[in-house]
N, C-alpha and C positions, 0 to 999 in steps of 0.2 A: 352585393350578393352574399347571402348567408351560407356559410359552409355547412355541409352535413357532418354529423358526429364522427363518422368513420374517417373523413378527410382531416378533421381537427386532430384526432389522435395520431394519425399517420404523420402529419406535418410536425407535431410536437416530438414524436419519437425520432424522426429523421434529424431534427435540429439538435436533440440531445446526443444522438450518436455522433454527429459532426463535431460537437463540442468536446468529445472525449478523445482518448489516445488509442482506444481499442476498436478496430473495425468490426462491425457486427451487422447482421441483417436486421431490417425493421420488419418484424413478424408479429404474429398473434401473442407469443409468449411475452415479448418486450412490451407490447401495448397493454396486455392484461396486468403486467407489473406496474406500469405507469398509472393505470386506473386505480390501483390501490394506494398510490402515493399522492395523487393530486386530483382536483376536480376538473371537469370539462372546461369550465371558465378559465382556470389556471392553465390548462393545456392550450387553450386558444391564444393565450398571451405569450407562450414560450417562443414561437417563431420570431418574435421581436429580436431575439439574440442571434442575428445573422453572424455576428462575431461573438465568441464565447464571453468576452468581457466588455461591458458597457458602463460608462459613467451615468450618473443620474440625469445629467443634462442630455446625453445621447438618448436615453430611454424616453425622457419627456418629449423630445423631438419626434419620436417614432410612434407615439401612442396618443389617442384622443382622450384618454382617461384624465379626469380631474385629479388634483394633487392628493385628495383624501383616498380616492379609489385606487390610485397608483401605489401609494404607500401601503394600503391594505393588502393588495395582491402580492407585492414584493415581500412583505412581512410573512404572509402565509407561505410563500414559496421558500423563504429562509427557514421558517419553523418546520417545514416539511422536508428539509434537507435536499432541496432541488437547486437552490441558488445560494451562493455565499456572498454576503455584502460586507465590505471593509472600506474604511477611509483611505483614499490615495495618500501615499507618503509625500507626494509632491504638492498636491493641491488641497488635501484635507477633505475633498468632496467624496461622497460615497461611490464606490465602484462595485458593480454586481457581476458575478461570474456564474454562468450556467455550468452545472456539473455534467460530465459524461456518465455513462452507466458504470464503468469500472476503469480506473479508480474514480470515485465520486459518489454517485447515488448509493452504491452498495455499502460503502463505509457509513454514510450518514444514516441509513435506515436501521443499522444495528448498533450504532454508537451509544445509544441511550440504555441498551441492555433490556429493552422491553420484551415481554414474553406473551403478548396477547395473540389472538387468532390472526390478526392482520400481519404480525411479524412472522408467524409460522407460515402463512401463505406466501409472504415475500421470500422467505428462505427457500421454499420449494420452487418458486418461480425463478429465482436467481440460479438455483441448482440446475434447473432445466435449461436456462440460457447458457450456462457453461457446458452442459452436455451437448447442446446443439452446436456450440462453437467448436468443441472437440471433434465432432463428426465432420464439420466443415473443413477444419484444418487437415484432418487425416485423409479426407477425400482428395484434397488438392495440395498435398504436403509441400512439394518443392516450390511451387509458386508462392504460397502463403508465407513460408519461412523466409524466402528471399525478400518479400515485401517488408517483413518485420525488421530487416537490416537497415531500413530507411527511417525507423522510428527511434527516438532517443531512449536511453534507459529510464525506467520509472524511479528507481531508487539508488541510493548510495549505501553500500554496506559499511557499517562502522564496526571496527574490531572490538572484541571483548577486551575489557581492561585487565589483561593478564599481567600481573607484576612479574617482570622477568629479571632474574638475578643479574648483578653487574658483571659477573664473570661467567663465560667469556665475554670480552668487551664488545664483540660484534653483534651480540644480541640486541634487539631493538625493543624499546618500550613504546607501544603505539601512542601517538600524541593526538589522535583524532577521536578521543574518547567521547562516549555518549554523555558522560557527566559534564565534560567541558562544553558540550553543545547546549545542554539545558541551562548551564550557568550564564549563557549569553542573554537569556530572556527573563524579563521581569514577570511576564505572564506565561504560565504553564497550566494547561487544562488536562486533567486525568480523565480518560474516557474508557469505556468498555472496549476490549479487543473485539472488533466487529467480526473478524474472521472466525474466532472461536465461538462467538455468540451465535453466528449463523449455523455453525456445526452443531452446537447444543440444540438449537431449534430443530435440526434435522435428526437429532438423536445419534450423532456421530461425534461424541465429545473427545476433546484433546487427549492424546496419549502421553503428553510431555509435562503439562502443568495443569493445576487446578485454578491457577490465578486467572482472573478475567479483567480486572482493572489494572492494565499495565501498558496502555498506549497513551501517547502524549501529543497534544497539539501545542504549538509554540507561537508566541508573538501575537500578531493580528488574528491568526486562525484560532488561537486560544481565546482571545477576547470574544470572537464570534461564538465559539462553542459555549462559553460561559453565559453570554447574554441570551442565547437561544436554547439553553438548557440541554445541550448535548453532552456536557461534561462539567466537572467541578474544578475550581482553582485549587492548585496544590503547590506546596513550597518546594524550593529547589532541593532541600535536604531530603524530603520524603520522596521526591522523584528519583534521586540518586539511590535511595534504599531499594526502590522497585527495580531500577536498572541492575543493581548488583544481584538481586534475587533472580532476575531473568537470566543473567550470565551463569549463575550457579545451576540453573535448571536446564541449561543447554540451548537457550533461545538466541536467535540472531538479531542483532540490533540493525535496524534499517532507518536511514534518514530520507525523508521526502523533501525536496527543494522546491521553492517557488518556480513555476513554469518549467519544472524538471531540469533546471540548470544548476549544476553543483557550485557554480561561482556565486549564486544568489543565496539568500538566507534559507535556513531550514524552516519548514512549517509543520513538520510532524516527525515523531520517532515511534516506530513500532518494534515490538519484541516478538520475533516470529519463530514458528515451528514448522517443520516439514509437513505435518499432517493437516494443519488448518489454514495456514497463511494463504491468502488468495493468490499471491504471486507465485509462491512455490507450487500451490495446487494446480494453477493453470499450466505450469511447466510439466508437472508429473502426469497430468491428465491429457497431455498431448495437444494443448491449445496454443500456447505461445512459447517462444524461446525464453530461457532465463537470461535476462539482459540487465546488467547493473554496472555501476561504477564501484571501484574498490581501489585501495592503495596498498594492499598487502597480499602476500602469498604464503601459504603454510610451507614449512620446511622441517624435514625430519633429520635428527641426529642419529645416524645408524648405530653408533656405539651405545647410545642410551636406550634405544627402542628394544623392547622385549617381545614385541609381537602380540600384545594382549588383545588388540582389536577394539579398544575403547574408542579410538578416533574414527575407525571405520563405522562403528555403530552410531556415533553422534553426528557425523557429517551430513548436513541436510541435502547436499548436492551429490552424495556418493562419489566424491572426488578422491577417496582414499581406498586402497586395498592392500592386503598383505601379500608380499612376494618374498618367499623364503623366510617367513616370520619377521619381516621388516615392513613397516608401513611405507607405502609409496604414494606420492601425490601426483594426481593428474592436473598439471598446471592449467590446462584449458578449461577445467571444470571448477577449480578452486576459486571461491569468491572472497577469500581473505577474511572470513568472519571471526576466526580465532577460537571457535568452539572446541576444536581439537586441542589447541594449546592449553586452554583453560582446564580441560578435563583429563589431560594426559597424566596418569599417576606417576610416571617416571620423569616428567618434564623433558621428554624427548622431542616435543613439538614446539617450534617457535614460529614467529611471524617475521617474514622478510619484507621490508618496505620496498615497494616497486615504483612508487609514484603513481599518479592517477592513471588507471587503465580501465578499459571496458572488458567485461566478460560477456560473451555471447555463446550460449549453449543451446543448440537446436532441441526442440522438444522430442521426447521419445516417439517412435512410431509404434502405435498400439494396434496389435492384431485383433481381428474380430473375435 
């Protein structure tokens, strides 16, 4: 039986949502978005991914397509940023992963920095998707926030590489630096910051930095990005220069791990601002909690703090406030990014190592 067009797109959208980490309704906005990204023939193929990741052998078993047609449609989906294909570490055979809407499709659509009409339409459609999600969360706030506690954190916050003086001796130099992460990998791909690029397309440009080429894919993800022209290979030395500039501009380093498990390899590093970052935005727009892994907590030396408010201004989580002209840290909101320590003119802020911990901050309730 031949499926009608409406059913094809609905099944494709439902499969893509199931492949992702973010629950969302399958509605007209999402389907219109998918129609800009792929053809109906490709959409009809998508439900083969009953599991988000399938080996090439598993895909062959599930489809009547001949080898040439199968390779063609998989390459099209990879070039469109719908599917990521990398060789298995264990077998060397290709494994294909269907991407969810966010994180996933969103990043891939803006990673090339393209500025055509298609990208502008995609930016507006994603913006509408997020507004609809905000309305959904706010209408059913308690239930939805409770559900999010069952989801793993999407990112691990990596502290700014703030060189802390040896005295006093209990100050700690963060040893989970972004520079050490990129040094682990032979392959690093430099890509456009997808979040800032989307905001540019919406004419809501970043208030923190003019830099756009400052996100990285690592290892196999970098190989994929380079092969399919989502990014360009970059040296470790140049990557570290970009990381240092991001620190000086007050951006937060975030590492994304394979399968969202911090014990597995990193596959990306982003340098994020409060005004553009998708994860920060989804928090501040009342869609999702801010949920991350971190290993540090900001600490104030009361004797050195002069109450200048620099840390309050820079903190992307608004975890700092002045009380009697002394900075005070809300430990439940602090994500240990180190932006405050890096920018404190009096060196009154340091980072205390806590060991791996989860931060879960419910999204704000937004009044009508």
